[in-house]
PQR file of N, CA, C, O and H, with PARSE charges and radii, in Angstrom:
ATOM      1  N   MET A   1      36.986   9.913   1.436 -0.4000 1.5000
ATOM      2  CA  MET A   1      36.653   9.037   2.757 -0.0000 2.0000
ATOM      3  C   MET A   1      38.424   8.923   3.616  0.5500 1.7000
ATOM      4  O   MET A   1      38.782   9.590   4.587 -0.5500 1.4000
ATOM      5  N   ARG A   2      38.978   8.217   3.111 -0.4000 1.5000
ATOM      6  CA  ARG A   2      40.483   7.883   3.618 -0.0000 2.0000
ATOM      7  C   ARG A   2      40.953   9.005   4.040  0.5500 1.7000
ATOM      8  O   ARG A   2      41.687   8.922   5.025 -0.5500 1.4000
ATOM      9  H   ARG A   2      38.688   7.675   2.322  0.4000 1.0000
ATOM     10  N   TYR A   3      40.748  10.115   3.574 -0.4000 1.5000
ATOM     11  CA  TYR A   3      41.871  10.940   4.129 -0.0000 2.0000
ATOM     12  C   TYR A   3      41.174  11.674   4.950  0.5500 1.7000
ATOM     13  O   TYR A   3      41.666  12.688   5.445 -0.5500 1.4000
ATOM     14  H   TYR A   3      40.151  10.183   2.775  0.4000 1.0000
ATOM     15  N   VAL A   4      40.120  11.336   5.175 -0.4000 1.5000
ATOM     16  CA  VAL A   4      38.963  11.999   7.067 -0.0000 2.0000
ATOM     17  C   VAL A   4      39.288  11.387   8.009  0.5500 1.7000
ATOM     18  O   VAL A   4      39.209  11.803   9.165 -0.5500 1.4000
ATOM     19  H   VAL A   4      39.720  10.513   4.772  0.4000 1.0000
ATOM     20  N   LEU A   5      40.017   9.483   7.407 -0.4000 1.5000
ATOM     21  CA  LEU A   5      39.984   8.735   8.434 -0.0000 2.0000
ATOM     22  C   LEU A   5      41.642   8.471   9.380  0.5500 1.7000
ATOM     23  O   LEU A   5      41.866   8.112  10.536 -0.5500 1.4000
ATOM     24  H   LEU A   5      40.080   9.145   6.468  0.4000 1.0000
ATOM     25  N   ARG A   6      42.476   8.820   8.324 -0.4000 1.5000
ATOM     26  CA  ARG A   6      43.630   8.835   8.768 -0.0000 2.0000
ATOM     27  C   ARG A   6      43.882   9.718   9.653  0.5500 1.7000
ATOM     28  O   ARG A   6      43.294  10.783   9.842 -0.5500 1.4000
ATOM     29  H   ARG A   6      42.294   9.112   7.385  0.4000 1.0000
ATOM     30  N   PRO A   7      45.196   9.059  10.471 -0.5600 1.5000
ATOM     31  CA  PRO A   7      45.240   9.896  12.225  0.2800 2.0000
ATOM     32  C   PRO A   7      45.879  11.017  12.092  0.5500 1.7000
ATOM     33  O   PRO A   7      46.370  11.321  11.005 -0.5500 1.4000
ATOM     34  N   PRO A   8      45.991  11.941  13.354 -0.5600 1.5000
ATOM     35  CA  PRO A   8      46.954  12.887  13.385  0.2800 2.0000
ATOM     36  C   PRO A   8      48.349  12.570  13.322  0.5500 1.7000
ATOM     37  O   PRO A   8      49.073  13.564  13.265 -0.5500 1.4000
ATOM     38  N   ILE A   9      48.866  11.577  13.318 -0.4000 1.5000
ATOM     39  CA  ILE A   9      50.364  11.387  12.992 -0.0000 2.0000
ATOM     40  C   ILE A   9      50.293   9.477  13.385  0.5500 1.7000
ATOM     41  O   ILE A   9      49.636   8.723  14.104 -0.5500 1.4000
ATOM     42  H   ILE A   9      48.278  10.769  13.365  0.4000 1.0000
ATOM     43  N   ALA A  10      51.282   9.404  12.511 -0.4000 1.5000
ATOM     44  CA  ALA A  10      51.490   8.034  12.124 -0.0000 2.0000
ATOM     45  C   ALA A  10      52.312   6.875  13.429  0.5500 1.7000
ATOM     46  O   ALA A  10      53.389   7.132  13.968 -0.5500 1.4000
ATOM     47  H   ALA A  10      51.816  10.016  11.928  0.4000 1.0000
ATOM     48  N   GLN A  11      51.675   5.931  13.634 -0.4000 1.5000
ATOM     49  CA  GLN A  11      51.279   5.250  15.077 -0.0000 2.0000
ATOM     50  C   GLN A  11      52.952   4.630  14.636  0.5500 1.7000
ATOM     51  O   GLN A  11      53.613   4.640  15.675 -0.5500 1.4000
ATOM     52  H   GLN A  11      50.800   5.722  13.196  0.4000 1.0000
ATOM     53  N   GLU A  12      53.795   4.117  13.461 -0.4000 1.5000
ATOM     54  CA  GLU A  12      54.822   4.106  12.985 -0.0000 2.0000
ATOM     55  C   GLU A  12      55.955   4.846  14.020  0.5500 1.7000
ATOM     56  O   GLU A  12      56.791   4.403  14.807 -0.5500 1.4000
ATOM     57  H   GLU A  12      53.258   4.108  12.617  0.4000 1.0000
ATOM     58  N   ARG A  13      55.614   5.955  13.677 -0.4000 1.5000
ATOM     59  CA  ARG A  13      56.558   7.244  13.707 -0.0000 2.0000
ATOM     60  C   ARG A  13      56.654   7.393  15.537  0.5500 1.7000
ATOM     61  O   ARG A  13      57.688   7.778  16.083 -0.5500 1.4000
ATOM     62  H   ARG A  13      54.934   6.316  13.038  0.4000 1.0000
ATOM     63  N   VAL A  14      55.313   6.991  16.362 -0.4000 1.5000
ATOM     64  CA  VAL A  14      55.600   7.598  18.291 -0.0000 2.0000
ATOM     65  C   VAL A  14      56.273   6.459  18.302  0.5500 1.7000
ATOM     66  O   VAL A  14      55.942   5.644  17.441 -0.5500 1.4000
ATOM     67  H   VAL A  14      54.473   6.679  15.919  0.4000 1.0000
ATOM     68  N   GLU A  15      57.371   6.085  19.243 -0.4000 1.5000
ATOM     69  CA  GLU A  15      57.299   5.195  20.392 -0.0000 2.0000
ATOM     70  C   GLU A  15      57.549   5.656  21.785  0.5500 1.7000
ATOM     71  O   GLU A  15      57.986   6.775  22.053 -0.5500 1.4000
ATOM     72  H   GLU A  15      57.640   6.747  19.942  0.4000 1.0000
ATOM     73  N   LEU A  16      57.266   4.786  22.612 -0.4000 1.5000
ATOM     74  CA  LEU A  16      57.626   5.066  24.213 -0.0000 2.0000
ATOM     75  C   LEU A  16      59.162   4.570  24.540  0.5500 1.7000
ATOM     76  O   LEU A  16      59.707   3.480  24.368 -0.5500 1.4000
ATOM     77  H   LEU A  16      56.911   3.877  22.394  0.4000 1.0000
ATOM     78  N   GLN A  17      59.665   5.891  25.115 -0.4000 1.5000
ATOM     79  CA  GLN A  17      61.341   5.712  25.449 -0.0000 2.0000
ATOM     80  C   GLN A  17      61.656   4.883  26.802  0.5500 1.7000
ATOM     81  O   GLN A  17      60.730   4.540  27.536 -0.5500 1.4000
ATOM     82  H   GLN A  17      59.222   6.776  25.255  0.4000 1.0000
ATOM     83  N   GLN A  18      62.455   4.702  26.978 -0.4000 1.5000
ATOM     84  CA  GLN A  18      62.246   4.016  28.517 -0.0000 2.0000
ATOM     85  C   GLN A  18      63.013   4.527  29.633  0.5500 1.7000
ATOM     86  O   GLN A  18      63.265   3.932  30.681 -0.5500 1.4000
ATOM     87  H   GLN A  18      63.208   4.981  26.381  0.4000 1.0000
ATOM     88  N   ASP A  19      63.356   5.691  29.296 -0.4000 1.5000
ATOM     89  CA  ASP A  19      62.568   7.205  30.392 -0.0000 2.0000
ATOM     90  C   ASP A  19      61.293   8.027  30.914  0.5500 1.7000
ATOM     91  O   ASP A  19      61.155   8.781  31.877 -0.5500 1.4000
ATOM     92  H   ASP A  19      63.151   6.175  28.446  0.4000 1.0000
ATOM     93  N   GLY A  20      60.224   7.500  29.698 -0.4000 1.5000
ATOM     94  CA  GLY A  20      59.272   7.578  30.224 -0.0000 2.0000
ATOM     95  C   GLY A  20      59.158   8.971  29.158  0.5500 1.7000
ATOM     96  O   GLY A  20      58.427   9.777  29.734 -0.5500 1.4000
ATOM     97  H   GLY A  20      60.336   6.888  28.916  0.4000 1.0000
ATOM     98  N   LEU A  21      59.541   9.440  28.044 -0.4000 1.5000
ATOM     99  CA  LEU A  21      59.630  10.391  26.636 -0.0000 2.0000
ATOM    100  C   LEU A  21      58.998   9.498  26.018  0.5500 1.7000
ATOM    101  O   LEU A  21      58.963   8.301  26.301 -0.5500 1.4000
ATOM    102  H   LEU A  21      60.135   8.785  27.577  0.4000 1.0000
ATOM    103  N   VAL A  22      58.091  10.436  24.516 -0.4000 1.5000
ATOM    104  CA  VAL A  22      57.879   9.943  23.731 -0.0000 2.0000
ATOM    105  C   VAL A  22      58.979  10.549  22.351  0.5500 1.7000
ATOM    106  O   VAL A  22      59.600  11.604  22.225 -0.5500 1.4000
ATOM    107  H   VAL A  22      58.120  11.408  24.285  0.4000 1.0000
ATOM    108  N   ARG A  23      58.875   9.561  21.630 -0.4000 1.5000
ATOM    109  CA  ARG A  23      59.560   9.570  20.276 -0.0000 2.0000
ATOM    110  C   ARG A  23      59.117   9.575  19.619  0.5500 1.7000
ATOM    111  O   ARG A  23      58.524   8.564  19.240 -0.5500 1.4000
ATOM    112  H   ARG A  23      58.370   8.704  21.732  0.4000 1.0000
ATOM    113  N   ARG A  24      59.058  11.059  18.800 -0.4000 1.5000
ATOM    114  CA  ARG A  24      58.020  11.422  17.413 -0.0000 2.0000
ATOM    115  C   ARG A  24      59.121  11.092  16.201  0.5500 1.7000
ATOM    116  O   ARG A  24      59.933  11.972  16.486 -0.5500 1.4000
ATOM    117  H   ARG A  24      59.540  11.879  19.108  0.4000 1.0000
ATOM    118  N   SER A  25      59.417  10.745  15.605 -0.4000 1.5000
ATOM    119  CA  SER A  25      60.186  10.572  14.371 -0.0000 2.0000
ATOM    120  C   SER A  25      60.122  11.845  13.892  0.5500 1.7000
ATOM    121  O   SER A  25      59.927  12.766  14.684 -0.5500 1.4000
ATOM    122  H   SER A  25      58.757  10.030  15.374  0.4000 1.0000
ATOM    123  N   LEU A  26      60.279  12.089  12.499 -0.4000 1.5000
ATOM    124  CA  LEU A  26      60.270  12.853  11.751 -0.0000 2.0000
ATOM    125  C   LEU A  26      60.237  12.247  10.095  0.5500 1.7000
ATOM    126  O   LEU A  26      60.794  11.244   9.649 -0.5500 1.4000
ATOM    127  H   LEU A  26      60.437  11.340  11.855  0.4000 1.0000
ATOM    128  N   GLU A  27      59.295  13.346   9.327 -0.4000 1.5000
ATOM    129  CA  GLU A  27      59.281  12.176   8.170 -0.0000 2.0000
ATOM    130  C   GLU A  27      60.480  12.528   7.338  0.5500 1.7000
ATOM    131  O   GLU A  27      61.435  11.798   7.070 -0.5500 1.4000
ATOM    132  H   GLU A  27      58.843  14.161   9.690  0.4000 1.0000
ATOM    133  N   ARG A  28      60.215  14.073   6.886 -0.4000 1.5000
ATOM    134  CA  ARG A  28      62.190  14.507   6.756 -0.0000 2.0000
ATOM    135  C   ARG A  28      62.317  15.190   7.731  0.5500 1.7000
ATOM    136  O   ARG A  28      61.580  15.547   8.650 -0.5500 1.4000
ATOM    137  H   ARG A  28      59.440  14.666   7.104  0.4000 1.0000
ATOM    138  N   ALA A  29      63.868  15.426   7.299 -0.4000 1.5000
ATOM    139  CA  ALA A  29      65.047  16.071   8.598 -0.0000 2.0000
ATOM    140  C   ALA A  29      64.951  17.416   8.936  0.5500 1.7000
ATOM    141  O   ALA A  29      64.726  17.874   7.816 -0.5500 1.4000
ATOM    142  H   ALA A  29      64.466  15.136   6.553  0.4000 1.0000
ATOM    143  N   PHE A  30      64.959  18.081   9.453 -0.4000 1.5000
ATOM    144  CA  PHE A  30      64.766  20.008  10.044 -0.0000 2.0000
ATOM    145  C   PHE A  30      66.207  20.033   9.301  0.5500 1.7000
ATOM    146  O   PHE A  30      67.015  19.191   8.911 -0.5500 1.4000
ATOM    147  H   PHE A  30      65.142  17.709  10.363  0.4000 1.0000
ATOM    148  N   ALA A  31      66.078  21.720   9.313 -0.4000 1.5000
ATOM    149  CA  ALA A  31      67.451  21.809   8.538 -0.0000 2.0000
ATOM    150  C   ALA A  31      68.681  21.844   8.999  0.5500 1.7000
ATOM    151  O   ALA A  31      69.711  21.834   8.325 -0.5500 1.4000
ATOM    152  H   ALA A  31      65.421  22.405   9.630  0.4000 1.0000
ATOM    153  N   ASP A  32      68.523  21.911  10.818 -0.4000 1.5000
ATOM    154  CA  ASP A  32      69.493  21.305  11.392 -0.0000 2.0000
ATOM    155  C   ASP A  32      69.353  19.728  11.878  0.5500 1.7000
ATOM    156  O   ASP A  32      69.502  19.157  12.959 -0.5500 1.4000
ATOM    157  H   ASP A  32      67.686  21.919  11.365  0.4000 1.0000
ATOM    158  N   ARG A  33      69.077  19.409  10.861 -0.4000 1.5000
ATOM    159  CA  ARG A  33      69.134  17.889  10.913 -0.0000 2.0000
ATOM    160  C   ARG A  33      68.412  17.391  11.601  0.5500 1.7000
ATOM    161  O   ARG A  33      67.455  17.036  10.912 -0.5500 1.4000
ATOM    162  H   ARG A  33      68.955  19.872   9.984  0.4000 1.0000
ATOM    163  N   THR A  34      68.270  17.130  12.591 -0.4000 1.5000
ATOM    164  CA  THR A  34      66.556  16.585  13.766 -0.0000 2.0000
ATOM    165  C   THR A  34      66.020  15.894  13.057  0.5500 1.7000
ATOM    166  O   THR A  34      65.599  16.209  11.944 -0.5500 1.4000
ATOM    167  H   THR A  34      69.047  17.419  13.151  0.4000 1.0000
ATOM    168  N   VAL A  35      65.923  14.586  13.696 -0.4000 1.5000
ATOM    169  CA  VAL A  35      65.381  13.356  12.847 -0.0000 2.0000
ATOM    170  C   VAL A  35      64.599  13.151  13.643  0.5500 1.7000
ATOM    171  O   VAL A  35      63.688  12.484  13.153 -0.5500 1.4000
ATOM    172  H   VAL A  35      66.265  14.330  14.600  0.4000 1.0000
ATOM    173  N   ALA A  36      64.384  13.458  15.072 -0.4000 1.5000
ATOM    174  CA  ALA A  36      63.271  12.872  16.199 -0.0000 2.0000
ATOM    175  C   ALA A  36      63.177  13.865  17.007  0.5500 1.7000
ATOM    176  O   ALA A  36      63.842  14.895  16.899 -0.5500 1.4000
ATOM    177  H   ALA A  36      65.125  13.999  15.470  0.4000 1.0000
ATOM    178  N   VAL A  37      62.198  13.598  18.036 -0.4000 1.5000
ATOM    179  CA  VAL A  37      61.632  14.728  18.847 -0.0000 2.0000
ATOM    180  C   VAL A  37      61.008  14.299  19.868  0.5500 1.7000
ATOM    181  O   VAL A  37      59.865  13.845  19.900 -0.5500 1.4000
ATOM    182  H   VAL A  37      61.657  12.761  18.124  0.4000 1.0000
ATOM    183  N   ASP A  38      62.139  14.506  21.176 -0.4000 1.5000
ATOM    184  CA  ASP A  38      61.536  13.879  21.850 -0.0000 2.0000
ATOM    185  C   ASP A  38      60.592  14.498  22.974  0.5500 1.7000
ATOM    186  O   ASP A  38      61.018  15.638  23.160 -0.5500 1.4000
ATOM    187  H   ASP A  38      63.068  14.875  21.150  0.4000 1.0000
ATOM    188  N   MET A  39      59.619  14.287  23.718 -0.4000 1.5000
ATOM    189  CA  MET A  39      58.534  15.241  24.472 -0.0000 2.0000
ATOM    190  C   MET A  39      57.914  14.435  25.584  0.5500 1.7000
ATOM    191  O   MET A  39      58.228  13.248  25.485 -0.5500 1.4000
ATOM    192  H   MET A  39      59.273  13.361  23.567  0.4000 1.0000
ATOM    193  N   ASP A  40      57.322  14.636  26.364 -0.4000 1.5000
ATOM    194  CA  ASP A  40      56.868  13.945  27.743 -0.0000 2.0000
ATOM    195  C   ASP A  40      55.276  13.816  26.876  0.5500 1.7000
ATOM    196  O   ASP A  40      54.887  14.583  25.995 -0.5500 1.4000
ATOM    197  H   ASP A  40      57.068  15.600  26.444  0.4000 1.0000
ATOM    198  N   PRO A  41      54.561  12.648  27.413 -0.5600 1.5000
ATOM    199  CA  PRO A  41      53.370  12.440  27.311  0.2800 2.0000
ATOM    200  C   PRO A  41      52.671  13.443  26.920  0.5500 1.7000
ATOM    201  O   PRO A  41      52.182  13.629  25.805 -0.5500 1.4000
ATOM    202  N   LEU A  42      52.593  14.508  28.432 -0.4000 1.5000
ATOM    203  CA  LEU A  42      51.281  15.157  28.234 -0.0000 2.0000
ATOM    204  C   LEU A  42      52.005  16.626  27.216  0.5500 1.7000
ATOM    205  O   LEU A  42      51.363  17.383  26.488 -0.5500 1.4000
ATOM    206  H   LEU A  42      52.990  14.357  29.337  0.4000 1.0000
ATOM    207  N   SER A  43      53.081  16.644  27.417 -0.4000 1.5000
ATOM    208  CA  SER A  43      53.181  17.783  26.183 -0.0000 2.0000
ATOM    209  C   SER A  43      52.702  17.387  24.625  0.5500 1.7000
ATOM    210  O   SER A  43      52.045  18.158  23.926 -0.5500 1.4000
ATOM    211  H   SER A  43      53.603  16.029  28.008  0.4000 1.0000
ATOM    212  N   LEU A  44      53.172  15.962  24.171 -0.4000 1.5000
ATOM    213  CA  LEU A  44      52.051  15.116  23.042 -0.0000 2.0000
ATOM    214  C   LEU A  44      51.110  15.766  22.632  0.5500 1.7000
ATOM    215  O   LEU A  44      50.826  16.569  21.742 -0.5500 1.4000
ATOM    216  H   LEU A  44      53.706  15.336  24.739  0.4000 1.0000
ATOM    217  N   LEU A  45      50.189  14.664  24.425 -0.4000 1.5000
ATOM    218  CA  LEU A  45      48.193  15.269  24.278 -0.0000 2.0000
ATOM    219  C   LEU A  45      48.062  16.670  24.116  0.5500 1.7000
ATOM    220  O   LEU A  45      47.056  17.245  23.700 -0.5500 1.4000
ATOM    221  H   LEU A  45      50.420  14.012  25.147  0.4000 1.0000
ATOM    222  N   CYS A  46      49.060  17.156  24.443 -0.4000 1.5000
ATOM    223  CA  CYS A  46      48.315  19.261  24.255 -0.0000 2.0000
ATOM    224  C   CYS A  46      48.568  19.322  22.972  0.5500 1.7000
ATOM    225  O   CYS A  46      47.480  19.703  22.540 -0.5500 1.4000
ATOM    226  H   CYS A  46      49.877  16.690  24.781  0.4000 1.0000
ATOM    227  N   ARG A  47      49.424  19.180  21.852 -0.4000 1.5000
ATOM    228  CA  ARG A  47      49.778  19.359  20.812 -0.0000 2.0000
ATOM    229  C   ARG A  47      48.522  18.554  19.815  0.5500 1.7000
ATOM    230  O   ARG A  47      47.840  19.164  18.991 -0.5500 1.4000
ATOM    231  H   ARG A  47      50.307  18.870  22.202  0.4000 1.0000
ATOM    232  N   LEU A  48      48.435  17.429  20.032 -0.4000 1.5000
ATOM    233  CA  LEU A  48      47.279  16.699  19.517 -0.0000 2.0000
ATOM    234  C   LEU A  48      46.171  17.562  19.560  0.5500 1.7000
ATOM    235  O   LEU A  48      45.523  17.918  18.575 -0.5500 1.4000
ATOM    236  H   LEU A  48      48.989  16.933  20.701  0.4000 1.0000
ATOM    237  N   ALA A  49      45.889  18.021  21.196 -0.4000 1.5000
ATOM    238  CA  ALA A  49      44.475  18.291  21.156 -0.0000 2.0000
ATOM    239  C   ALA A  49      44.292  19.671  20.700  0.5500 1.7000
ATOM    240  O   ALA A  49      43.126  20.064  20.666 -0.5500 1.4000
ATOM    241  H   ALA A  49      46.415  17.732  21.996  0.4000 1.0000
ATOM    242  N   ALA A  50      45.826  21.021  20.104 -0.4000 1.5000
ATOM    243  CA  ALA A  50      45.647  21.728  19.125 -0.0000 2.0000
ATOM    244  C   ALA A  50      44.923  21.527  18.154  0.5500 1.7000
ATOM    245  O   ALA A  50      44.027  22.360  18.018 -0.5500 1.4000
ATOM    246  H   ALA A  50      46.773  20.702  20.131  0.4000 1.0000
ATOM    247  N   SER A  51      44.972  20.674  17.366 -0.4000 1.5000
ATOM    248  CA  SER A  51      44.941  20.228  16.331 -0.0000 2.0000
ATOM    249  C   SER A  51      43.702  20.222  15.986  0.5500 1.7000
ATOM    250  O   SER A  51      43.246  20.626  14.916 -0.5500 1.4000
ATOM    251  H   SER A  51      45.700  19.997  17.477  0.4000 1.0000
ATOM    252  N   VAL A  52      43.013  19.677  17.049 -0.4000 1.5000
ATOM    253  CA  VAL A  52      41.444  19.766  17.063 -0.0000 2.0000
ATOM    254  C   VAL A  52      40.468  20.868  17.144  0.5500 1.7000
ATOM    255  O   VAL A  52      40.442  21.580  18.147 -0.5500 1.4000
ATOM    256  H   VAL A  52      43.383  19.349  17.918  0.4000 1.0000
ATOM    257  N   PRO A  53      39.872  21.007  16.410 -0.5600 1.5000
ATOM    258  CA  PRO A  53      38.882  21.870  16.169  0.2800 2.0000
ATOM    259  C   PRO A  53      38.067  22.281  17.365  0.5500 1.7000
ATOM    260  O   PRO A  53      37.892  21.390  18.196 -0.5500 1.4000
ATOM    261  N   PRO A  54      37.524  23.481  17.619 -0.5600 1.5000
ATOM    262  CA  PRO A  54      36.515  23.381  18.588  0.2800 2.0000
ATOM    263  C   PRO A  54      35.122  22.803  18.496  0.5500 1.7000
ATOM    264  O   PRO A  54      35.163  21.803  17.779 -0.5500 1.4000
ATOM    265  N   PRO A  55      34.201  22.989  18.838 -0.5600 1.5000
ATOM    266  CA  PRO A  55      32.689  22.097  18.526  0.2800 2.0000
ATOM    267  C   PRO A  55      31.992  23.068  17.901  0.5500 1.7000
ATOM    268  O   PRO A  55      32.099  24.276  18.115 -0.5500 1.4000
ATOM    269  N   ARG A  56      31.229  22.502  17.074 -0.4000 1.5000
ATOM    270  CA  ARG A  56      30.577  23.535  16.362 -0.0000 2.0000
ATOM    271  C   ARG A  56      31.204  24.493  15.374  0.5500 1.7000
ATOM    272  O   ARG A  56      30.429  25.262  14.806 -0.5500 1.4000
ATOM    273  H   ARG A  56      31.142  21.522  16.899  0.4000 1.0000
ATOM    274  N   PHE A  57      32.542  24.566  15.072 -0.4000 1.5000
ATOM    275  CA  PHE A  57      33.013  25.474  14.125 -0.0000 2.0000
ATOM    276  C   PHE A  57      33.369  24.936  12.743  0.5500 1.7000
ATOM    277  O   PHE A  57      34.421  24.318  12.588 -0.5500 1.4000
ATOM    278  H   PHE A  57      33.172  23.942  15.534  0.4000 1.0000
ATOM    279  N   HIS A  58      32.584  25.137  11.807 -0.4000 1.5000
ATOM    280  CA  HIS A  58      32.841  24.808  10.442 -0.0000 2.0000
ATOM    281  C   HIS A  58      34.039  24.668   9.989  0.5500 1.7000
ATOM    282  O   HIS A  58      34.587  25.742  10.234 -0.5500 1.4000
ATOM    283  H   HIS A  58      31.729  25.639  11.933  0.4000 1.0000
ATOM    284  N   THR A  59      34.940  23.832   9.359 -0.4000 1.5000
ATOM    285  CA  THR A  59      36.042  23.571   8.794 -0.0000 2.0000
ATOM    286  C   THR A  59      36.123  24.119   7.517  0.5500 1.7000
ATOM    287  O   THR A  59      36.953  24.954   7.157 -0.5500 1.4000
ATOM    288  H   THR A  59      34.495  22.959   9.160  0.4000 1.0000
ATOM    289  N   ILE A  60      34.934  23.458   6.612 -0.4000 1.5000
ATOM    290  CA  ILE A  60      34.682  24.130   5.394 -0.0000 2.0000
ATOM    291  C   ILE A  60      33.379  25.279   5.625  0.5500 1.7000
ATOM    292  O   ILE A  60      32.417  25.500   6.361 -0.5500 1.4000
ATOM    293  H   ILE A  60      34.260  22.780   6.904  0.4000 1.0000
ATOM    294  N   LYS A  61      34.105  25.822   4.436 -0.4000 1.5000
ATOM    295  CA  LYS A  61      33.646  27.577   3.787 -0.0000 2.0000
ATOM    296  C   LYS A  61      33.213  27.336   2.424  0.5500 1.7000
ATOM    297  O   LYS A  61      33.871  26.962   1.453 -0.5500 1.4000
ATOM    298  H   LYS A  61      34.887  25.643   3.838  0.4000 1.0000
ATOM    299  N   TYR A  62      31.922  27.632   2.540 -0.4000 1.5000
ATOM    300  CA  TYR A  62      31.074  27.921   1.314 -0.0000 2.0000
ATOM    301  C   TYR A  62      31.016  29.532   0.487  0.5500 1.7000
ATOM    302  O   TYR A  62      30.889  30.600   1.087 -0.5500 1.4000
ATOM    303  H   TYR A  62      31.388  27.935   3.329  0.4000 1.0000
ATOM    304  N   ALA A  63      31.136  29.383  -0.913 -0.4000 1.5000
ATOM    305  CA  ALA A  63      31.569  30.301  -0.873 -0.0000 2.0000
ATOM    306  C   ALA A  63      30.459  31.004  -2.499  0.5500 1.7000
ATOM    307  O   ALA A  63      29.948  30.037  -3.065 -0.5500 1.4000
ATOM    308  H   ALA A  63      31.239  28.515  -1.399  0.4000 1.0000
ATOM    309  N   GLY A  64      30.154  32.129  -3.076 -0.4000 1.5000
ATOM    310  CA  GLY A  64      29.489  31.605  -4.081 -0.0000 2.0000
ATOM    311  C   GLY A  64      28.022  31.322  -3.952  0.5500 1.7000
ATOM    312  O   GLY A  64      27.365  31.751  -3.004 -0.5500 1.4000
ATOM    313  H   GLY A  64      30.569  32.915  -2.617  0.4000 1.0000
ATOM    314  N   VAL A  65      27.504  30.575  -4.942 -0.4000 1.5000
ATOM    315  CA  VAL A  65      25.738  30.338  -4.791 -0.0000 2.0000
ATOM    316  C   VAL A  65      25.609  29.072  -3.772  0.5500 1.7000
ATOM    317  O   VAL A  65      24.550  28.484  -3.987 -0.5500 1.4000
ATOM    318  H   VAL A  65      28.038  30.226  -5.713  0.4000 1.0000
ATOM    319  N   LEU A  66      26.340  28.506  -2.773 -0.4000 1.5000
ATOM    320  CA  LEU A  66      26.707  27.819  -1.757 -0.0000 2.0000
ATOM    321  C   LEU A  66      26.556  28.523  -0.741  0.5500 1.7000
ATOM    322  O   LEU A  66      25.780  28.046   0.087 -0.5500 1.4000
ATOM    323  H   LEU A  66      27.201  28.984  -2.599  0.4000 1.0000
ATOM    324  N   ALA A  67      27.062  29.588  -0.470 -0.4000 1.5000
ATOM    325  CA  ALA A  67      26.943  30.479   0.527 -0.0000 2.0000
ATOM    326  C   ALA A  67      25.964  30.585   1.097  0.5500 1.7000
ATOM    327  O   ALA A  67      24.873  30.770   0.557 -0.5500 1.4000
ATOM    328  H   ALA A  67      27.693  29.976  -1.143  0.4000 1.0000
ATOM    329  N   SER A  68      26.245  30.448   2.800 -0.4000 1.5000
ATOM    330  CA  SER A  68      24.339  30.504   3.223 -0.0000 2.0000
ATOM    331  C   SER A  68      23.958  31.987   3.230  0.5500 1.7000
ATOM    332  O   SER A  68      23.315  32.037   4.279 -0.5500 1.4000
ATOM    333  H   SER A  68      27.131  30.298   3.238  0.4000 1.0000
ATOM    334  N   ALA A  69      23.948  33.063   2.790 -0.4000 1.5000
ATOM    335  CA  ALA A  69      23.665  34.485   2.668 -0.0000 2.0000
ATOM    336  C   ALA A  69      23.835  34.667   0.958  0.5500 1.7000
ATOM    337  O   ALA A  69      23.978  35.646   0.227 -0.5500 1.4000
ATOM    338  H   ALA A  69      24.470  33.022   1.938  0.4000 1.0000
ATOM    339  N   SER A  70      23.759  33.488   0.777 -0.4000 1.5000
ATOM    340  CA  SER A  70      23.326  33.707  -1.362 -0.0000 2.0000
ATOM    341  C   SER A  70      22.017  33.290  -1.303  0.5500 1.7000
ATOM    342  O   SER A  70      21.359  32.446  -0.695 -0.5500 1.4000
ATOM    343  H   SER A  70      23.642  32.692   1.371  0.4000 1.0000
ATOM    344  N   ARG A  71      21.750  34.650  -2.610 -0.4000 1.5000
ATOM    345  CA  ARG A  71      20.127  34.848  -2.671 -0.0000 2.0000
ATOM    346  C   ARG A  71      20.214  33.833  -3.924  0.5500 1.7000
ATOM    347  O   ARG A  71      19.106  33.371  -3.653 -0.5500 1.4000
ATOM    348  H   ARG A  71      22.285  35.336  -3.104  0.4000 1.0000
ATOM    349  N   PRO A  72      20.392  33.485  -4.461 -0.5600 1.5000
ATOM    350  CA  PRO A  72      19.851  32.180  -5.773  0.2800 2.0000
ATOM    351  C   PRO A  72      20.272  30.531  -4.999  0.5500 1.7000
ATOM    352  O   PRO A  72      20.486  29.498  -5.633 -0.5500 1.4000
ATOM    353  N   ARG A  73      20.299  30.670  -3.659 -0.4000 1.5000
ATOM    354  CA  ARG A  73      21.252  29.520  -3.440 -0.0000 2.0000
ATOM    355  C   ARG A  73      19.611  28.597  -3.426  0.5500 1.7000
ATOM    356  O   ARG A  73      19.828  27.427  -3.743 -0.5500 1.4000
ATOM    357  H   ARG A  73      20.125  31.509  -3.144  0.4000 1.0000
ATOM    358  N   TRP A  74      19.085  28.688  -3.327 -0.4000 1.5000
ATOM    359  CA  TRP A  74      17.773  28.051  -3.151 -0.0000 2.0000
ATOM    360  C   TRP A  74      17.177  27.166  -4.662  0.5500 1.7000
ATOM    361  O   TRP A  74      16.282  26.332  -4.795 -0.5500 1.4000
ATOM    362  H   TRP A  74      18.909  29.638  -3.070  0.4000 1.0000
ATOM    363  N   ARG A  75      18.014  27.716  -5.529 -0.4000 1.5000
ATOM    364  CA  ARG A  75      18.178  27.213  -6.761 -0.0000 2.0000
ATOM    365  C   ARG A  75      19.411  26.188  -6.927  0.5500 1.7000
ATOM    366  O   ARG A  75      19.393  25.139  -7.572 -0.5500 1.4000
ATOM    367  H   ARG A  75      18.741  28.393  -5.421  0.4000 1.0000
ATOM    368  N   ALA A  76      19.897  26.434  -6.597 -0.4000 1.5000
ATOM    369  CA  ALA A  76      21.400  25.143  -6.718 -0.0000 2.0000
ATOM    370  C   ALA A  76      20.869  24.182  -5.876  0.5500 1.7000
ATOM    371  O   ALA A  76      21.582  23.193  -6.043 -0.5500 1.4000
ATOM    372  H   ALA A  76      19.912  27.286  -6.074  0.4000 1.0000
ATOM    373  N   SER A  77      20.275  24.006  -5.315 -0.4000 1.5000
ATOM    374  CA  SER A  77      19.168  22.678  -3.994 -0.0000 2.0000
ATOM    375  C   SER A  77      18.399  22.241  -4.584  0.5500 1.7000
ATOM    376  O   SER A  77      17.614  21.438  -4.078 -0.5500 1.4000
ATOM    377  H   SER A  77      19.696  24.809  -5.180  0.4000 1.0000
TER
END
């Protein structure tokens, strides 16, 4: 359950700059030695919203006996 409760971005890595931009520090530097990304708050929210699955979209897929179309499924439950 701890993994499910983790936020998508660590709050220690996000800070608001004086010019109104949001700076997100990276865990590891990119190949071009970029250590932080600056973006406006709306862009950050758009990126976060893109990572949320749509409503009624199952993120766990079952296969084998636990699949919804499996014939011997009634024996497994």
